[in-house]
C-alpha angles and dihedrals in degrees: 000000000000117000099202136023088238089064092053111114116255110258094019111162127197130185091218132027114193118199115208131026098228124117094285095046094046090048092049091050093048095050094045090051090047088053089056096253124140108246136189117197115200123194122177096204132061091245133083120215105049118205089340090065091051090051094053090251096305128128121211135184109188126219100014119155087252093052091051091066090055101040113016091176094063114112137182088249092055091047089049092052090049093050093046091051098041104033099026113156093352086090125027118251094245090057093049088049091052090054091051093046103039102025098078 
């Protein structure tokens, strides 16, 4: 394990480079390694887990047709306020908007 990119050996080559140590990135890294591939996982923060760690391991797509049957009062505006308050600057606003628009 290399703690910083500066400590990476010159000329190091990897078959896969995974950006982000959230649930998706960690899963991609694991499965590539299990397949015998050389993998480099890069995380820009000092924390492992990404947004999944902030959400207590849960995944959530607001305002789907399935969610409407459980909570008919949910709205994109309410979901936006929730994301802004919980995720805040850990994910850029355009990314949060993309989830709200394309997720359902």
